[in-house]
C-alpha positions as CSV (number, residue, x, y, z in Angstrom):
1,M,-21.6,155.0,152.3
2,K,-17.9,154.2,152.1
3,T,-16.6,152.7,148.9
4,I,-13.3,151.3,147.6
5,K,-11.5,153.1,144.8
6,I,-13.5,151.4,142.0
7,G,-16.8,152.6,143.6
8,I,-18.0,149.4,145.2
9,E,-19.3,149.6,148.8
10,T,-16.7,148.5,151.2
11,G,-18.8,145.8,152.8
12,Q,-19.7,144.3,149.5
13,A,-16.1,144.4,148.4
14,Q,-15.0,142.6,151.5
15,Q,-17.7,139.9,151.0
16,M,-16.5,139.3,147.5
17,V,-12.8,139.2,148.7
18,D,-13.8,136.6,151.2
19,Q,-15.6,134.5,148.6
20,L,-12.8,135.0,146.1
21,N,-10.3,133.8,148.6
22,T,-12.4,130.7,149.2
23,L,-12.6,130.1,145.4
24,L,-8.9,130.7,145.1
25,A,-8.2,128.1,147.9
26,N,-10.3,125.5,146.1
27,V,-8.7,126.3,142.7
28,Q,-5.3,125.9,144.2
29,L,-6.1,122.5,145.8
30,F,-7.8,121.4,142.5
31,Y,-4.6,122.6,140.6
32,M,-2.3,120.5,142.8
33,N,-4.6,117.5,142.7
34,T,-4.8,117.7,138.9
35,R,-1.0,118.1,138.6
36,G,-0.6,115.0,140.7
37,L,-3.0,113.1,138.6
38,H,-1.1,114.2,135.5
39,W,2.1,112.8,137.0
40,N,0.7,109.6,138.4
41,I,-2.2,108.4,136.3
42,T,-1.8,104.9,135.0
43,G,-3.8,102.5,132.9
44,E,-5.3,102.1,129.5
45,K,-6.4,105.7,129.0
46,F,-3.0,107.1,130.2
47,F,-2.2,109.2,127.1
48,E,-5.6,110.8,126.8
49,L,-5.9,111.6,130.5
50,H,-2.3,112.7,130.8
51,L,-2.9,115.4,128.2
52,K,-6.3,116.4,129.5
53,F,-5.0,116.8,133.1
54,E,-2.2,119.0,131.8
55,E,-4.7,121.1,129.9
56,L,-6.8,121.4,133.0
57,Y,-4.0,122.3,135.4
58,N,-2.7,124.9,133.0
59,D,-6.1,126.5,132.8
60,L,-6.5,126.3,136.6
61,N,-3.1,128.1,137.0
62,L,-4.4,131.0,134.8
63,K,-7.7,131.1,136.8
64,A,-5.8,131.3,140.1
65,D,-3.9,134.3,138.8
66,E,-7.1,136.0,137.6
67,I,-8.8,135.5,140.9
68,A,-5.8,136.8,142.9
69,E,-5.7,139.9,140.7
70,R,-9.4,140.5,141.2
71,I,-8.9,140.3,145.0
72,L,-6.2,143.0,144.7
73,T,-8.5,145.1,142.6
74,L,-11.1,144.9,145.4
75,E,-8.4,146.1,147.8
76,G,-8.0,142.7,149.5
77,T,-5.1,140.4,150.0
78,P,-5.1,137.1,148.1
79,A,-4.5,134.0,150.2
80,H,-1.1,132.6,149.3
81,N,-0.2,129.7,151.4
82,F,-1.3,126.1,151.6
83,T,-2.2,126.4,155.3
84,D,-4.9,128.9,154.5
85,Y,-5.9,127.1,151.3
86,K,-6.4,123.8,153.2
87,A,-8.4,125.6,155.9
88,K,-10.7,127.4,153.4
89,A,-11.1,124.8,150.7
90,E,-13.8,122.2,150.4
91,I,-11.7,120.3,147.9
92,Q,-9.4,118.0,149.7
93,E,-5.9,116.9,148.8
94,L,-5.6,113.8,146.8
95,K,-2.8,111.5,147.7
96,D,-1.5,108.5,145.8
97,V,-4.3,108.4,143.3
98,N,-3.3,106.8,140.1
99,D,-6.5,105.0,139.1
100,A,-8.1,106.6,136.1
101,T,-11.7,106.1,137.3
102,K,-11.0,107.6,140.7
103,G,-9.0,110.4,139.1
104,V,-11.7,111.4,136.7
105,Q,-14.3,111.2,139.5
106,S,-12.3,113.6,141.6
107,I,-12.1,116.0,138.7
108,I,-15.9,115.9,138.3
109,D,-16.4,116.4,142.0
110,S,-14.0,119.3,142.1
111,L,-15.6,121.0,139.1
112,G,-18.9,120.7,140.9
113,V,-17.5,122.5,143.9
114,L,-16.1,125.3,141.8
115,I,-19.4,125.8,139.9
116,R,-21.3,126.1,143.1
117,L,-18.8,128.6,144.6
118,E,-18.8,130.6,141.3
119,R,-22.6,130.8,141.3
120,Q,-22.6,132.1,144.9
121,L,-19.9,134.7,144.0
122,L,-21.8,135.7,140.9
123,S,-24.9,136.5,142.9
124,V,-22.9,138.7,145.3
125,A,-21.1,140.4,142.4
126,Q,-24.4,141.1,140.6
127,N,-25.9,142.7,143.7
128,A,-22.8,144.9,143.9
129,N,-23.0,145.8,140.2
130,D,-19.4,144.5,139.9
131,E,-19.0,143.5,136.3
132,G,-15.3,142.8,136.8
133,T,-15.9,140.0,139.3
134,S,-18.9,138.7,137.4
135,A,-16.7,138.4,134.3
136,L,-14.3,136.0,136.1
137,D,-16.9,133.2,135.7
138,E,-16.8,133.5,131.9
């Protein structure tokens, strides 16, 4: 059985790289959407949402970096362009959303996508005894 440098079977590592790149694509689209909401949200709850969206996109930026670094550890190449992100992501680009209710609903929907993808990844990582990838979901 062939393994990568950290002892994970090559096929399992590639499966995790593929799933991590899908997660990365979704995180990056979510990041851009959240950044846009931060810039463009209007209405009664502007100040609260403006701050919350900033907190969220800062967290997503850190998560994207952690995911990319894990892909490198698994001897893969992190996706790094929006053409690939858009092709892989379930989360779609938002455009011209400034309504608070629509913005918050898009955040909820996007979090649902990430949770589902992370659960799928966690299952594969546990089967490979890959604690490093499993720890990403914490």
